[in-house]
C-alpha positions as CSV (number, residue, x, y, z in Angstrom):
1,M,122.9,109.1,115.9
2,R,122.1,105.2,117.0
3,T,120.9,102.6,114.2
4,Y,119.1,99.6,115.7
5,L,119.3,96.3,113.9
6,V,116.0,93.9,114.2
7,V,115.8,90.6,112.1
8,I,112.1,89.8,111.6
9,D,110.8,86.4,111.3
10,E,106.9,85.3,112.1
11,T,107.3,85.1,115.8
12,E,105.8,87.1,118.7
13,E,109.6,87.8,119.6
14,A,110.7,89.8,116.5
15,R,107.6,91.7,116.6
16,L,108.1,93.1,120.4
17,A,111.9,93.2,119.3
18,L,110.6,95.5,117.1
19,R,108.3,97.5,118.7
20,F,111.4,98.0,121.5
21,A,113.8,99.1,118.7
22,S,111.3,101.9,117.4
23,R,110.7,103.1,120.9
24,R,114.1,103.5,121.6
25,A,115.0,105.0,118.3
26,A,112.3,107.2,118.6
27,K,113.6,108.6,122.1
28,T,117.1,108.8,121.1
29,G,116.6,109.9,117.4
30,G,118.3,106.8,116.2
31,T,117.1,104.7,113.3
32,V,115.9,101.4,112.8
33,H,116.8,98.9,110.1
34,I,115.3,95.9,109.5
35,L,116.1,92.5,108.4
36,A,113.4,90.1,106.9
37,L,114.1,86.3,106.9
38,V,112.0,84.5,104.5
39,E,111.9,80.9,103.8
40,Q,113.7,79.9,100.4
41,A,110.6,78.5,97.8
42,D,111.3,75.1,96.6
43,F,111.0,75.4,92.7
């Protein structure tokens, strides 16, 4: 079983990468792990 890691931010490329990885995982019986990047807030 394969695991696909997708790094997510607010770009269109990230959304497409997630879609590609999800479809690939569905076809191969794999899983998708998502790493979300969030800007650090100023306090």
